[in-house]
C-alpha positions, 0 to 999 in steps of 0.5 A: 232274202239272202243277198248274193255274195259279191265277187272279190275286188280284182287285184291289179298286178304290174310289171315291165318287160321289153324285147328287141332285136339287134344285128345278130341277137335278140335281147329280153329284159324285165324287172323282178317285182311281183305285186298284188294290188298295193302289196309287193308280193315278191321282189325276185320274181322270174319274168323271163323264161327259157323255152328252148336253147334259142327261144325265150319269153317274158311274162306280164299278168297272172303268175299262175297262168304264166308258169303253167303256159311256159311249162306247156311250151317247153314240153311241146317244143321238146316233143316237136324236136324229138319227133321232127329231129330239129328245133322249133322255129321262133314263129312256130312257137309263137303261133303255138302260144297264140293258139293256146291263148285264143282257145281261152279267149280271155281265160288266161290273164297273160301278155308275152314277148317271145324272142329268139334266134333261128335260120331267119335271124333274131326275132321278137313277137308280142302275144296278148291275152286273146292270142293276137300276134305282132312282129316288131323290132322292139316291144314292151308289155306290162304297166310300165310299158308306156315309159319303156316304149318311150325310151325304145322309140327314142333310142332304137336304131337298126343294126344295133350291136349286142352291147348297145341292145343290152344297154338300151333294154336295161335303160328302158326297164330302168326308166319304167322302174323310176315311174311305175310303182308296180315295177321295181327291185332288180332287172333281168336280161337274157340274150339269144343268138346263134350260140344259144340262150344266155342270162346276163349276170347281175354284176354286168346289169347293175354296171349298166344301170348305174350309168 
């Protein structure tokens, strides 16, 4: 009798992403290492995506699922803006992402941190692979998240300035890179405030990291 073919062994991936709110902005940060099991598949992976002029999202999990869903969120938010004549709010886009993830209920292997700035000020939301939504002052996802959360728990304070929030986000990801083999290579940081979405230059990030 022919033996049934065995499913391939699951390849584990890893990453570290964080999001936190400051007094007047939201900061998103991540590492840039993409892994497949013990293989470092890419050293410059994009893990922070600009969705609208005032909303961004980090990704942890399947790159294919992430790219597909980020493209869908961009399209839906643009359509909303055209139809309603105003940009989509951070909470509304997070709910849209939650509905997409819940409709699959485990089909999409993805965790996201959605952060942005609107009339309600800076906001950060955690969204898991089955569509749960949690709002907090700071969150982290990925295999390095326990280490990153330890840094955030210890040093986060209410009403952080933009510079202090950026420094804290970099230190949280840097700490995870030191302890988590699936996180590494470089750090990306995006800042979102009333003036819009801005990606920090590597020179500024490296200067903070070296401290």
